[in-house]
Each structure stands twice: as structure tokens, then as C-alpha cells.
C-alpha positions, 0 to 999 in steps of 0.5 A: 195818778200821774196827773196828781203827782205832777201837780204836787211839789215835794218839800222837806221841812225842818222841825218847828217850822210854821207853815201857816200863820194865824191870820193868813189865808191857807193856799195849800194843803200837805200830804205827809210822807214822813213826819208829824204836824199840828194845828194850834191856836191860843185860848182867852188866857193866851195859852197854846192849844193843839187842835189837830195832830197829822201823821204820815199819810195824812192830809195836813190842812187848816180846813176853815181857811182853805175851804172858806178862803178866810184868815186862818184861826190857827197855826200850822206847824211841823213837830218833827222834820217832815217830808211832804207833798204840797198842792195849791188851792188852784190845783185842787179846784182844777182837779175837782172840776176835771177829775171825777175820781178826785171829786169823789175822793174829796167828797169822801174826805169831807165826810170822814172829816165831818165824822172825825170832828163830831166824834172828837166833840162827843169825846170831849163831852162824854169821855174822861181825860184817861179815856181820851188818852187811851183812845188817842194811843189806841188810834194813833200809837205813834203819838207817844213817841213822836209828839212832845207830851205838852202838845198831847196834853193840850190836844186832850184838853188836860194839863201836863200834870194831869197827863203825867198822872194818867201815864203813871197810873197806866204804867202802874197797872201794867206792872201790877194788874188788878186780878 
């Protein structure tokens, strides 16, 4: 464990900092000690789309660029002030080759990421906007307190007004449950 902490660099990053720009190659990934980050891109109408949300104790990474060694299709940005631990591509490769436990963790992490990606794709095809919102709030309750609503709406693939309507309905049924 000591070798892992020696390989990471601590970094305090202000809210709104773009850590990785679209078109750059990602040479680092980040473990979030405190704060929230996101990846985003733009659609064909030049509208911003939040693609991932990262919270405390999660690995914030632009996967395609980091592992594919290609220009990033997304931006990586801090949503709040963040305290993060970063480590470089070369360090990750060194640890994969020298630490079997790190290699096993990497295999577990990649499997989990594939599972989450498949689940998110299926959710977009099979769940309503309300169901996607409920699932997000259930799985990541801090979201509504730490992430601006415009990012939540974008992440869910809905408009700000649709999210507002969903939230109003939710409050209504909490106050006036059907019985």
C-alpha cells in the first residue's frame, strides 16, 4: 500500500477547472478524496452533454483516451472544489507489471466499468426519464445536493424543464401520497 501512496500526487483543484480538454491525450487519472467531477462533450447541435459524474472515493478518468492513448472525445471538469490524488499513465503501467494485486484490482475495475456502461445504455433504452432520475438519486443521493440541475438533466438525457417537472411531481407525491 505504501508504494501506491508514494506514486500518487495530491492536488487541490478549484471548482470549474477543466483538467482534460477535448482533443488532448489523457495521461493521468484521479481518485477523488473530496468533491465531484464530470466528463462532458457536445452534441451535433453544439449542446453540452454531461456523460459521467464522479464522486468521492471514485476514480475519475476519461477511459477512451487514457487506455486507448488517443485524443479525448470529452472534457474532464471539477464541479466542486476537489481534493484528488492523481497518477500518471506510466505509473499505472509500472504497477500493472510489478504488482499482481494492482493488476487484479485493474481487472475488477474494468469489469465493473463495463457493467456500469452496459447498464447505463440499457437504462436509456428501457427506463423513462422519471425512472432514470429515481435510479440516479437512489444510487447517488449526493447528486441533488452537489451537482447543478443542468448537469443532472444533461446526464439523464432530458431537458432542464423535464427535470423540473419530474422533481415537482416527486415533491407533490411525497406531500400527497396516493393511498
